[in-house]
CHARMM-style PDB file with segment names, atoms N, HN, CA, C and O in Angstrom:
ATOM      1  N   LYS     1     115.880  80.849 123.988  1.00  0.00      PROA
ATOM      2  CA  LYS     1     115.798  80.410 125.373  1.00  0.00      PROA
ATOM      3  C   LYS     1     116.170  81.530 126.330  1.00  0.00      PROA
ATOM      4  O   LYS     1     115.560  81.679 127.388  1.00  0.00      PROA
ATOM      5  N   SER     2     117.177  82.321 125.954  1.00  0.00      PROA
ATOM      6  HN  SER     2     117.673  82.200 125.094  1.00  0.00      PROA
ATOM      7  CA  SER     2     117.619  83.384 126.854  1.00  0.00      PROA
ATOM      8  C   SER     2     116.564  84.480 127.020  1.00  0.00      PROA
ATOM      9  O   SER     2     116.619  85.245 127.983  1.00  0.00      PROA
ATOM     10  N   LEU     3     115.604  84.563 126.092  1.00  0.00      PROA
ATOM     11  HN  LEU     3     115.560  83.941 125.310  1.00  0.00      PROA
ATOM     12  CA  LEU     3     114.518  85.536 126.200  1.00  0.00      PROA
ATOM     13  C   LEU     3     113.305  84.966 126.933  1.00  0.00      PROA
ATOM     14  O   LEU     3     112.295  85.650 127.098  1.00  0.00      PROA
ATOM     15  N   GLY     4     113.410  83.708 127.371  1.00  0.00      PROA
ATOM     16  HN  GLY     4     114.230  83.153 127.237  1.00  0.00      PROA
ATOM     17  CA  GLY     4     112.307  83.076 128.082  1.00  0.00      PROA
ATOM     18  C   GLY     4     111.122  82.735 127.199  1.00  0.00      PROA
ATOM     19  O   GLY     4     109.990  82.668 127.677  1.00  0.00      PROA
ATOM     20  N   MET     5     111.374  82.519 125.907  1.00  0.00      PROA
ATOM     21  HN  MET     5     112.294  82.574 125.519  1.00  0.00      PROA
ATOM     22  CA  MET     5     110.294  82.273 124.962  1.00  0.00      PROA
ATOM     23  C   MET     5     110.157  80.807 124.581  1.00  0.00      PROA
ATOM     24  O   MET     5     109.257  80.459 123.817  1.00  0.00      PROA
ATOM     25  N   ALA     6     111.022  79.940 125.089  1.00  0.00      PROA
ATOM     26  HN  ALA     6     111.753  80.223 125.710  1.00  0.00      PROA
ATOM     27  CA  ALA     6     110.999  78.522 124.718  1.00  0.00      PROA
ATOM     28  C   ALA     6     110.009  77.771 125.591  1.00  0.00      PROA
ATOM     29  O   ALA     6     109.727  78.175 126.719  1.00  0.00      PROA
ATOM     30  N   GLY     7     109.487  76.681 125.061  1.00  0.00      PROA
ATOM     31  HN  GLY     7     109.716  76.353 124.145  1.00  0.00      PROA
ATOM     32  CA  GLY     7     108.608  75.822 125.839  1.00  0.00      PROA
ATOM     33  C   GLY     7     107.353  75.460 125.079  1.00  0.00      PROA
ATOM     34  O   GLY     7     107.125  75.939 123.968  1.00  0.00      PROA
ATOM     35  N   VAL     8     106.551  74.625 125.675  1.00  0.00      PROA
ATOM     36  HN  VAL     8     106.736  74.236 126.578  1.00  0.00      PROA
ATOM     37  CA  VAL     8     105.322  74.145 125.048  1.00  0.00      PROA
ATOM     38  C   VAL     8     104.405  75.327 124.730  1.00  0.00      PROA
ATOM     39  O   VAL     8     104.115  76.159 125.589  1.00  0.00      PROA
ATOM     40  N   GLY     9     103.958  75.377 123.473  1.00  0.00      PROA
ATOM     41  HN  GLY     9     104.193  74.701 122.775  1.00  0.00      PROA
ATOM     42  CA  GLY     9     103.067  76.447 123.054  1.00  0.00      PROA
ATOM     43  C   GLY     9     103.748  77.785 122.844  1.00  0.00      PROA
ATOM     44  O   GLY     9     103.076  78.798 122.651  1.00  0.00      PROA
ATOM     45  N   ARG    10     105.063  77.803 122.881  1.00  0.00      PROA
ATOM     46  HN  ARG    10     105.609  76.980 123.038  1.00  0.00      PROA
ATOM     47  CA  ARG    10     105.804  79.058 122.720  1.00  0.00      PROA
ATOM     48  C   ARG    10     106.650  78.968 121.459  1.00  0.00      PROA
ATOM     49  O   ARG    10     106.171  78.470 120.440  1.00  0.00      PROA
ATOM     50  N   VAL    11     107.888  79.433 121.498  1.00  0.00      PROA
ATOM     51  HN  VAL    11     108.276  79.837 122.325  1.00  0.00      PROA
ATOM     52  CA  VAL    11     108.765  79.452 120.328  1.00  0.00      PROA
ATOM     53  C   VAL    11     109.580  78.165 120.263  1.00  0.00      PROA
ATOM     54  O   VAL    11     110.145  77.712 121.259  1.00  0.00      PROA
ATOM     55  N   ARG    12     109.625  77.592 119.068  1.00  0.00      PROA
ATOM     56  HN  ARG    12     109.167  77.960 118.259  1.00  0.00      PROA
ATOM     57  CA  ARG    12     110.453  76.418 118.830  1.00  0.00      PROA
ATOM     58  C   ARG    12     111.185  76.633 117.511  1.00  0.00      PROA
ATOM     59  O   ARG    12     110.579  77.011 116.508  1.00  0.00      PROA
ATOM     60  N   ILE    13     112.481  76.390 117.521  1.00  0.00      PROA
ATOM     61  HN  ILE    13     112.973  76.082 118.335  1.00  0.00      PROA
ATOM     62  CA  ILE    13     113.280  76.487 116.303  1.00  0.00      PROA
ATOM     63  C   ILE    13     113.486  75.078 115.791  1.00  0.00      PROA
ATOM     64  O   ILE    13     113.939  74.195 116.520  1.00  0.00      PROA
ATOM     65  N   LYS    14     113.149  74.881 114.535  1.00  0.00      PROA
ATOM     66  HN  LYS    14     112.781  75.598 113.944  1.00  0.00      PROA
ATOM     67  CA  LYS    14     113.252  73.563 113.939  1.00  0.00      PROA
ATOM     68  C   LYS    14     113.963  73.672 112.607  1.00  0.00      PROA
ATOM     69  O   LYS    14     113.589  74.487 111.763  1.00  0.00      PROA
ATOM     70  N   GLN    15     114.978  72.861 112.416  1.00  0.00      PROA
ATOM     71  HN  GLN    15     115.281  72.199 113.101  1.00  0.00      PROA
ATOM     72  CA  GLN    15     115.678  72.815 111.143  1.00  0.00      PROA
ATOM     73  C   GLN    15     114.819  72.050 110.156  1.00  0.00      PROA
ATOM     74  O   GLN    15     114.226  71.028 110.500  1.00  0.00      PROA
ATOM     75  N   ALA    16     114.753  72.542 108.935  1.00  0.00      PROA
ATOM     76  HN  ALA    16     115.235  73.372 108.656  1.00  0.00      PROA
ATOM     77  CA  ALA    16     113.943  71.894 107.908  1.00  0.00      PROA
ATOM     78  C   ALA    16     114.787  71.616 106.683  1.00  0.00      PROA
ATOM     79  O   ALA    16     115.839  72.222 106.482  1.00  0.00      PROA
ATOM     80  N   GLY    17     114.318  70.707 105.884  1.00  0.00      PROA
ATOM     81  HN  GLY    17     113.463  70.214 106.048  1.00  0.00      PROA
ATOM     82  CA  GLY    17     114.956  70.441 104.603  1.00  0.00      PROA
ATOM     83  C   GLY    17     114.507  71.480 103.597  1.00  0.00      PROA
ATOM     84  O   GLY    17     114.344  72.650 103.944  1.00  0.00      PROA
ATOM     85  N   CYS    18     114.311  71.080 102.389  1.00  0.00      PROA
ATOM     86  HN  CYS    18     114.443  70.129 102.107  1.00  0.00      PROA
ATOM     87  CA  CYS    18     113.916  71.982 101.317  1.00  0.00      PROA
ATOM     88  C   CYS    18     112.545  72.588 101.594  1.00  0.00      PROA
ATOM     89  O   CYS    18     111.590  71.874 101.901  1.00  0.00      PROA
ATOM     90  N   LEU    19     112.458  73.915 101.483  1.00  0.00      PROA
ATOM     91  HN  LEU    19     113.234  74.495 101.234  1.00  0.00      PROA
ATOM     92  CA  LEU    19     111.194  74.619 101.643  1.00  0.00      PROA
ATOM     93  C   LEU    19     110.674  75.151 100.305  1.00  0.00      PROA
ATOM     94  O   LEU    19     109.744  75.956 100.267  1.00  0.00      PROA
ATOM     95  N   ASP    20     111.288  74.689  99.204  1.00  0.00      PROA
ATOM     96  HN  ASP    20     112.043  74.034  99.234  1.00  0.00      PROA
ATOM     97  CA  ASP    20     110.898  75.081  97.844  1.00  0.00      PROA
ATOM     98  C   ASP    20     110.985  76.584  97.605  1.00  0.00      PROA
ATOM     99  O   ASP    20     110.176  77.133  96.858  1.00  0.00      PROA
ATOM    100  N   ARG    21     111.930  77.243  98.211  1.00  0.00      PROA
ATOM    101  HN  ARG    21     112.588  76.797  98.817  1.00  0.00      PROA
ATOM    102  CA  ARG    21     112.149  78.680  98.006  1.00  0.00      PROA
ATOM    103  C   ARG    21     113.632  78.930  97.751  1.00  0.00      PROA
ATOM    104  O   ARG    21     114.194  79.889  98.281  1.00  0.00      PROA
ATOM    105  N   CYS    22     114.259  78.098  96.965  1.00  0.00      PROA
ATOM    106  HN  CYS    22     113.803  77.319  96.536  1.00  0.00      PROA
ATOM    107  CA  CYS    22     115.706  78.151  96.762  1.00  0.00      PROA
ATOM    108  C   CYS    22     116.194  79.522  96.284  1.00  0.00      PROA
ATOM    109  O   CYS    22     117.280  79.955  96.669  1.00  0.00      PROA
ATOM    110  N   ALA    23     115.419  80.197  95.462  1.00  0.00      PROA
ATOM    111  HN  ALA    23     114.537  79.845  95.149  1.00  0.00      PROA
ATOM    112  CA  ALA    23     115.832  81.491  94.922  1.00  0.00      PROA
ATOM    113  C   ALA    23     115.957  82.555  96.003  1.00  0.00      PROA
ATOM    114  O   ALA    23     116.678  83.536  95.822  1.00  0.00      PROA
ATOM    115  N   GLU    24     115.261  82.375  97.130  1.00  0.00      PROA
ATOM    116  HN  GLU    24     114.675  81.578  97.277  1.00  0.00      PROA
ATOM    117  CA  GLU    24     115.294  83.374  98.205  1.00  0.00      PROA
ATOM    118  C   GLU    24     116.154  82.946  99.393  1.00  0.00      PROA
ATOM    119  O   GLU    24     116.150  83.618 100.425  1.00  0.00      PROA
ATOM    120  N   CYS    25     116.879  81.855  99.269  1.00  0.00      PROA
ATOM    121  HN  CYS    25     116.882  81.309  98.431  1.00  0.00      PROA
ATOM    122  CA  CYS    25     117.634  81.300 100.402  1.00  0.00      PROA
ATOM    123  C   CYS    25     118.663  82.264 100.940  1.00  0.00      PROA
ATOM    124  O   CYS    25     119.199  83.073 100.183  1.00  0.00      PROA
ATOM    125  N   PRO    26     118.953  82.204 102.222  1.00  0.00      PROA
ATOM    126  CA  PRO    26     118.303  81.355 103.222  1.00  0.00      PROA
ATOM    127  C   PRO    26     116.927  81.910 103.586  1.00  0.00      PROA
ATOM    128  O   PRO    26     116.669  83.105 103.440  1.00  0.00      PROA
ATOM    129  N   VAL    27     116.049  81.027 104.061  1.00  0.00      PROA
ATOM    130  HN  VAL    27     116.258  80.057 104.180  1.00  0.00      PROA
ATOM    131  CA  VAL    27     114.703  81.437 104.441  1.00  0.00      PROA
ATOM    132  C   VAL    27     114.340  80.876 105.806  1.00  0.00      PROA
ATOM    133  O   VAL    27     114.913  79.892 106.273  1.00  0.00      PROA
ATOM    134  N   MET    28     113.367  81.533 106.429  1.00  0.00      PROA
ATOM    135  HN  MET    28     112.901  82.333 106.049  1.00  0.00      PROA
ATOM    136  CA  MET    28     112.730  81.004 107.630  1.00  0.00      PROA
ATOM    137  C   MET    28     111.259  81.356 107.530  1.00  0.00      PROA
ATOM    138  O   MET    28     110.889  82.339 106.887  1.00  0.00      PROA
ATOM    139  N   VAL    29     110.431  80.559 108.162  1.00  0.00      PROA
ATOM    140  HN  VAL    29     110.732  79.761 108.684  1.00  0.00      PROA
ATOM    141  CA  VAL    29     108.997  80.833 108.179  1.00  0.00      PROA
ATOM    142  C   VAL    29     108.533  80.825 109.623  1.00  0.00      PROA
ATOM    143  O   VAL    29     108.928  79.963 110.408  1.00  0.00      PROA
ATOM    144  N   VAL    30     107.695  81.789 109.968  1.00  0.00      PROA
ATOM    145  HN  VAL    30     107.374  82.489 109.330  1.00  0.00      PROA
ATOM    146  CA  VAL    30     107.170  81.909 111.326  1.00  0.00      PROA
ATOM    147  C   VAL    30     105.705  81.476 111.297  1.00  0.00      PROA
ATOM    148  O   VAL    30     104.877  82.077 110.612  1.00  0.00      PROA
ATOM    149  N   TYR    31     105.406  80.435 112.044  1.00  0.00      PROA
ATOM    150  HN  TYR    31     106.078  79.946 112.601  1.00  0.00      PROA
ATOM    151  CA  TYR    31     104.035  79.932 112.175  1.00  0.00      PROA
ATOM    152  C   TYR    31     103.479  80.356 113.522  1.00  0.00      PROA
ATOM    153  O   TYR    31     104.275  80.542 114.443  1.00  0.00      PROA
ATOM    154  N   PRO    32     102.197  80.521 113.707  1.00  0.00      PROA
ATOM    155  CA  PRO    32     101.128  80.163 112.796  1.00  0.00      PROA
ATOM    156  C   PRO    32     100.813  81.238 111.756  1.00  0.00      PROA
ATOM    157  O   PRO    32      99.924  81.040 110.928  1.00  0.00      PROA
ATOM    158  N   GLU    33     101.512  82.359 111.779  1.00  0.00      PROA
ATOM    159  HN  GLU    33     102.233  82.521 112.452  1.00  0.00      PROA
ATOM    160  CA  GLU    33     101.215  83.447 110.838  1.00  0.00      PROA
ATOM    161  C   GLU    33     101.599  83.116 109.397  1.00  0.00      PROA
ATOM    162  O   GLU    33     101.098  83.738 108.460  1.00  0.00      PROA
ATOM    163  N   GLU    34     102.486  82.139 109.223  1.00  0.00      PROA
ATOM    164  HN  GLU    34     102.893  81.634 109.984  1.00  0.00      PROA
ATOM    165  CA  GLU    34     103.011  81.755 107.916  1.00  0.00      PROA
ATOM    166  C   GLU    34     103.682  82.932 107.207  1.00  0.00      PROA
ATOM    167  O   GLU    34     103.461  83.171 106.020  1.00  0.00      PROA
ATOM    168  N   VAL    35     104.498  83.652 107.957  1.00  0.00      PROA
ATOM    169  HN  VAL    35     104.678  83.458 108.921  1.00  0.00      PROA
ATOM    170  CA  VAL    35     105.271  84.761 107.391  1.00  0.00      PROA
ATOM    171  C   VAL    35     106.648  84.232 107.018  1.00  0.00      PROA
ATOM    172  O   VAL    35     107.367  83.687 107.856  1.00  0.00      PROA
ATOM    173  N   TRP    36     107.006  84.402 105.742  1.00  0.00      PROA
ATOM    174  HN  TRP    36     106.422  84.844 105.061  1.00  0.00      PROA
ATOM    175  CA  TRP    36     108.290  83.942 105.219  1.00  0.00      PROA
ATOM    176  C   TRP    36     109.277  85.089 105.226  1.00  0.00      PROA
ATOM    177  O   TRP    36     108.958  86.206 104.820  1.00  0.00      PROA
ATOM    178  N   TYR    37     110.494  84.795 105.698  1.00  0.00      PROA
ATOM    179  HN  TYR    37     110.753  83.888 106.028  1.00  0.00      PROA
ATOM    180  CA  TYR    37     111.562  85.782 105.735  1.00  0.00      PROA
ATOM    181  C   TYR    37     112.811  85.252 105.050  1.00  0.00      PROA
ATOM    182  O   TYR    37     113.069  84.048 105.034  1.00  0.00      PROA
ATOM    183  N   THR    38     113.574  86.169 104.489  1.00  0.00      PROA
ATOM    184  HN  THR    38     113.364  87.147 104.502  1.00  0.00      PROA
ATOM    185  CA  THR    38     114.944  85.887 104.103  1.00  0.00      PROA
ATOM    186  C   THR    38     115.830  86.735 105.006  1.00  0.00      PROA
ATOM    187  O   THR    38     115.362  87.717 105.582  1.00  0.00      PROA
ATOM    188  N   PHE    39     117.082  86.376 105.136  1.00  0.00      PROA
ATOM    189  HN  PHE    39     117.462  85.578 104.668  1.00  0.00      PROA
ATOM    190  CA  PHE    39     117.987  87.124 106.010  1.00  0.00      PROA
ATOM    191  C   PHE    39     119.399  87.022 105.480  1.00  0.00      PROA
ATOM    192  O   PHE    39     119.753  86.065 104.791  1.00  0.00      PROA
ATOM    193  N   ILE    40     120.208  88.027 105.813  1.00  0.00      PROA
ATOM    194  HN  ILE    40     119.920  88.804 106.373  1.00  0.00      PROA
ATOM    195  CA  ILE    40     121.591  88.080 105.344  1.00  0.00      PROA
ATOM    196  C   ILE    40     122.579  87.829 106.479  1.00  0.00      PROA
ATOM    197  O   ILE    40     123.561  87.106 106.313  1.00  0.00      PROA
ATOM    198  N   ASP    41     122.307  88.432 107.628  1.00  0.00      PROA
ATOM    199  HN  ASP    41     121.509  89.019 107.763  1.00  0.00      PROA
ATOM    200  CA  ASP    41     123.287  88.369 108.715  1.00  0.00      PROA
ATOM    201  C   ASP    41     122.580  88.252 110.067  1.00  0.00      PROA
ATOM    202  O   ASP    41     121.354  88.176 110.146  1.00  0.00      PROA
ATOM    203  N   GLU    42     123.389  88.240 111.123  1.00  0.00      PROA
ATOM    204  HN  GLU    42     124.385  88.301 111.059  1.00  0.00      PROA
ATOM    205  CA  GLU    42     122.868  88.113 112.478  1.00  0.00      PROA
ATOM    206  C   GLU    42     121.932  89.244 112.844  1.00  0.00      PROA
ATOM    207  O   GLU    42     120.954  89.030 113.560  1.00  0.00      PROA
ATOM    208  N   GLN    43     122.215  90.444 112.366  1.00  0.00      PROA
ATOM    209  HN  GLN    43     123.009  90.618 111.785  1.00  0.00      PROA
ATOM    210  CA  GLN    43     121.350  91.588 112.670  1.00  0.00      PROA
ATOM    211  C   GLN    43     119.941  91.365 112.128  1.00  0.00      PROA
ATOM    212  O   GLN    43     118.960  91.703 112.789  1.00  0.00      PROA
ATOM    213  N   ASP    44     119.838  90.793 110.919  1.00  0.00      PROA
ATOM    214  HN  ASP    44     120.636  90.519 110.382  1.00  0.00      PROA
ATOM    215  CA  ASP    44     118.524  90.488 110.354  1.00  0.00      PROA
ATOM    216  C   ASP    44     117.774  89.488 111.230  1.00  0.00      PROA
ATOM    217  O   ASP    44     116.582  89.657 111.489  1.00  0.00      PROA
ATOM    218  N   VAL    45     118.465  88.456 111.682  1.00  0.00      PROA
ATOM    219  HN  VAL    45     119.433  88.319 111.472  1.00  0.00      PROA
ATOM    220  CA  VAL    45     117.842  87.447 112.543  1.00  0.00      PROA
ATOM    221  C   VAL    45     117.409  88.088 113.862  1.00  0.00      PROA
ATOM    222  O   VAL    45     116.317  87.810 114.356  1.00  0.00      PROA
ATOM    223  N   ASP    46     118.261  88.943 114.432  1.00  0.00      PROA
ATOM    224  HN  ASP    46     119.149  89.169 114.030  1.00  0.00      PROA
ATOM    225  CA  ASP    46     117.897  89.660 115.658  1.00  0.00      PROA
ATOM    226  C   ASP    46     116.657  90.516 115.444  1.00  0.00      PROA
ATOM    227  O   ASP    46     115.796  90.588 116.321  1.00  0.00      PROA
ATOM    228  N   ASP    47     116.555  91.170 114.278  1.00  0.00      PROA
ATOM    229  HN  ASP    47     117.254  91.112 113.566  1.00  0.00      PROA
ATOM    230  CA  ASP    47     115.385  91.994 113.973  1.00  0.00      PROA
ATOM    231  C   ASP    47     114.121  91.147 113.906  1.00  0.00      PROA
ATOM    232  O   ASP    47     113.072  91.560 114.400  1.00  0.00      PROA
ATOM    233  N   ILE    48     114.211  89.962 113.296  1.00  0.00      PROA
ATOM    234  HN  ILE    48     115.063  89.627 112.894  1.00  0.00      PROA
ATOM    235  CA  ILE    48     113.053  89.072 113.223  1.00  0.00      PROA
ATOM    236  C   ILE    48     112.638  88.628 114.622  1.00  0.00      PROA
ATOM    237  O   ILE    48     111.450  88.614 114.944  1.00  0.00      PROA
ATOM    238  N   ILE    49     113.607  88.268 115.445  1.00  0.00      PROA
ATOM    239  HN  ILE    49     114.572  88.279 115.183  1.00  0.00      PROA
ATOM    240  CA  ILE    49     113.301  87.841 116.813  1.00  0.00      PROA
ATOM    241  C   ILE    49     112.666  88.984 117.594  1.00  0.00      PROA
ATOM    242  O   ILE    49     111.595  88.820 118.179  1.00  0.00      PROA
ATOM    243  N   ASN    50     113.322  90.138 117.603  1.00  0.00      PROA
ATOM    244  HN  ASN    50     114.191  90.271 117.128  1.00  0.00      PROA
ATOM    245  CA  ASN    50     112.856  91.259 118.429  1.00  0.00      PROA
ATOM    246  C   ASN    50     111.560  91.878 117.920  1.00  0.00      PROA
ATOM    247  O   ASN    50     110.668  92.190 118.709  1.00  0.00      PROA
ATOM    248  N   GLN    51     111.454  92.056 116.618  1.00  0.00      PROA
ATOM    249  HN  GLN    51     112.179  91.803 115.978  1.00  0.00      PROA
ATOM    250  CA  GLN    51     110.268  92.723 116.084  1.00  0.00      PROA
ATOM    251  C   GLN    51     109.082  91.783 115.913  1.00  0.00      PROA
ATOM    252  O   GLN    51     107.959  92.132 116.275  1.00  0.00      PROA
ATOM    253  N   HSD    52     109.322  90.582 115.358  1.00  0.00      PROA
ATOM    254  HN  HSD    52     110.235  90.298 115.063  1.00  0.00      PROA
ATOM    255  CA  HSD    52     108.198  89.680 115.102  1.00  0.00      PROA
ATOM    256  C   HSD    52     107.859  88.832 116.323  1.00  0.00      PROA
ATOM    257  O   HSD    52     106.723  88.849 116.798  1.00  0.00      PROA
ATOM    258  N   LEU    53     108.836  88.097 116.828  1.00  0.00      PROA
ATOM    259  HN  LEU    53     109.759  88.083 116.442  1.00  0.00      PROA
ATOM    260  CA  LEU    53     108.535  87.160 117.909  1.00  0.00      PROA
ATOM    261  C   LEU    53     108.253  87.850 119.237  1.00  0.00      PROA
ATOM    262  O   LEU    53     107.372  87.419 119.981  1.00  0.00      PROA
ATOM    263  N   VAL    54     108.984  88.908 119.539  1.00  0.00      PROA
ATOM    264  HN  VAL    54     109.700  89.258 118.935  1.00  0.00      PROA
ATOM    265  CA  VAL    54     108.787  89.602 120.820  1.00  0.00      PROA
ATOM    266  C   VAL    54     107.664  90.629 120.717  1.00  0.00      PROA
ATOM    267  O   VAL    54     106.750  90.639 121.542  1.00  0.00      PROA
ATOM    268  N   ALA    55     107.733  91.503 119.695  1.00  0.00      PROA
ATOM    269  HN  ALA    55     108.475  91.495 119.025  1.00  0.00      PROA
ATOM    270  CA  ALA    55     106.792  92.625 119.601  1.00  0.00      PROA
ATOM    271  C   ALA    55     105.563  92.340 118.737  1.00  0.00      PROA
ATOM    272  O   ALA    55     104.608  93.116 118.756  1.00  0.00      PROA
ATOM    273  N   GLY    56     105.571  91.232 117.977  1.00  0.00      PROA
ATOM    274  HN  GLY    56     106.347  90.601 117.962  1.00  0.00      PROA
ATOM    275  CA  GLY    56     104.416  90.885 117.169  1.00  0.00      PROA
ATOM    276  C   GLY    56     104.253  91.693 115.892  1.00  0.00      PROA
ATOM    277  O   GLY    56     103.158  91.741 115.331  1.00  0.00      PROA
ATOM    278  N   GLN    57     105.332  92.336 115.420  1.00  0.00      PROA
ATOM    279  HN  GLN    57     106.221  92.297 115.876  1.00  0.00      PROA
ATOM    280  CA  GLN    57     105.287  93.151 114.207  1.00  0.00      PROA
ATOM    281  C   GLN    57     106.076  92.476 113.089  1.00  0.00      PROA
ATOM    282  O   GLN    57     107.210  92.047 113.302  1.00  0.00      PROA
ATOM    283  N   ILE    58     105.485  92.379 111.904  1.00  0.00      PROA
ATOM    284  HN  ILE    58     104.564  92.727 111.731  1.00  0.00      PROA
ATOM    285  CA  ILE    58     106.166  91.778 110.762  1.00  0.00      PROA
ATOM    286  C   ILE    58     107.306  92.690 110.320  1.00  0.00      PROA
ATOM    287  O   ILE    58     107.145  93.908 110.257  1.00  0.00      PROA
ATOM    288  N   VAL    59     108.452  92.099 110.016  1.00  0.00      PROA
ATOM    289  HN  VAL    59     108.583  91.109 110.067  1.00  0.00      PROA
ATOM    290  CA  VAL    59     109.623  92.844 109.533  1.00  0.00      PROA
ATOM    291  C   VAL    59     109.503  92.917 108.022  1.00  0.00      PROA
ATOM    292  O   VAL    59     109.980  92.032 107.311  1.00  0.00      PROA
ATOM    293  N   GLU    60     108.868  93.964 107.534  1.00  0.00      PROA
ATOM    294  HN  GLU    60     108.480  94.682 108.112  1.00  0.00      PROA
ATOM    295  CA  GLU    60     108.525  94.082 106.119  1.00  0.00      PROA
ATOM    296  C   GLU    60     109.764  94.026 105.205  1.00  0.00      PROA
ATOM    297  O   GLU    60     109.694  93.455 104.116  1.00  0.00      PROA
ATOM    298  N   ARG    61     110.880  94.605 105.628  1.00  0.00      PROA
ATOM    299  HN  ARG    61     110.937  95.069 106.512  1.00  0.00      PROA
ATOM    300  CA  ARG    61     112.057  94.660 104.769  1.00  0.00      PROA
ATOM    301  C   ARG    61     112.669  93.274 104.510  1.00  0.00      PROA
ATOM    302  O   ARG    61     113.436  93.110 103.562  1.00  0.00      PROA
ATOM    303  N   LEU    62     112.342  92.294 105.332  1.00  0.00      PROA
ATOM    304  HN  LEU    62     111.719  92.427 106.102  1.00  0.00      PROA
ATOM    305  CA  LEU    62     112.882  90.945 105.185  1.00  0.00      PROA
ATOM    306  C   LEU    62     111.836  89.935 104.730  1.00  0.00      PROA
ATOM    307  O   LEU    62     112.155  88.771 104.488  1.00  0.00      PROA
ATOM    308  N   LYS    63     110.602  90.374 104.614  1.00  0.00      PROA
ATOM    309  HN  LYS    63     110.342  91.319 104.811  1.00  0.00      PROA
ATOM    310  CA  LYS    63     109.519  89.476 104.238  1.00  0.00      PROA
ATOM    311  C   LYS    63     109.635  89.099 102.766  1.00  0.00      PROA
ATOM    312  O   LYS    63     109.940  89.936 101.917  1.00  0.00      PROA
ATOM    313  N   ILE    64     109.388  87.829 102.481  1.00  0.00      PROA
ATOM    314  HN  ILE    64     109.140  87.148 103.171  1.00  0.00      PROA
ATOM    315  CA  ILE    64     109.384  87.338 101.101  1.00  0.00      PROA
ATOM    316  C   ILE    64     107.961  87.446 100.574  1.00  0.00      PROA
ATOM    317  OT1 ILE    64     107.699  87.091  99.424  1.00  0.00      PROA
TER     318      ILE     64
END
């Protein structure tokens, strides 16, 4: 929200149950690209936000 990316047709964060990727947990998936990520800390999440959501570049080091 603080980046002005929230709203209809924009970014929405949704908590999900099992995504059938337990071995790679924690995971997140970015749609509509269907890019799956794992992350360790806040810096990883910041990288996904800044590189993928803002700049449109896949974060290869975190991609599953």
